[in-house]
C-alpha positions, 0 to 999 in steps of 0.5 A: 500500500502506498501513501502519497506524501505530496498530497498530505497536509500533515506532511507539509505542516510537519516538514515546514514546522521542522524546517522552521524549528531548525532555522530558529535553532541555528540562528539562536545558537550563536547567542548561546540560546537553544530552541528549547530555551527559546520555547520556555521563554516564549511560553512564559512571555505568552502565557505568564507564570506556569507550573513545570507540568503546564510548561512541559505540556505546552512544549510537548515534552515530559516534565523530567526532560524540562527539568534539565533545561530549567536548571541551566536557565535558572543558573543564568537567571533567565527563569525563576521559581516563585511559590504560589501565594495560597499553596506554598508547595506549588511553584510557578516558573516566571521570566527571570531578571536576566532574560530581557536582553536574551528575549530581545535577541530572540524576537529579532531572530523570530522577526527575521525568520518570519520575514524570510518565511513569508517572502513573496506572499502578500499580506492577504496571503499571509492572513489566509495562511494563518486562517487556514492553519488555524482551521486545520488546528481546530479540526484536529482538536486544538485551539485556533485562537490567535492573539490580536496585534496588540497582544503580540506586541505586548508579548514581544516586548 
């Protein structure tokens, strides 16, 4: 039985996501930032304080795998653990004080790669692409809510 990869939506989404991830990783590497560290900071910037298990779920990795990443990031003061105000046993992760210059480098890299990725597409085509991918995500049981321009600007600063 043969499978037509060229006609597969999953093939194109996976291939594109993998290539995008590799580009982000290779562009961040000279700054001493890994793709996983970028993900940690991005989720914390986007969603605010999260527990380790919540963050691991968003990153699609196991909490023990995240622990090693977090240890290095805590040492660099890129993230910090904060006790929950009503349950001292519960710890939240937050962006640390030394993360801001790192985040600025990440945003510059992301903006550069975003421009390269949509090169040759009109703004309308980019909007269509986002809308179509959002529908595919929703069809697969994910959420397709996208942040507004002001939310994105807030999360990138």
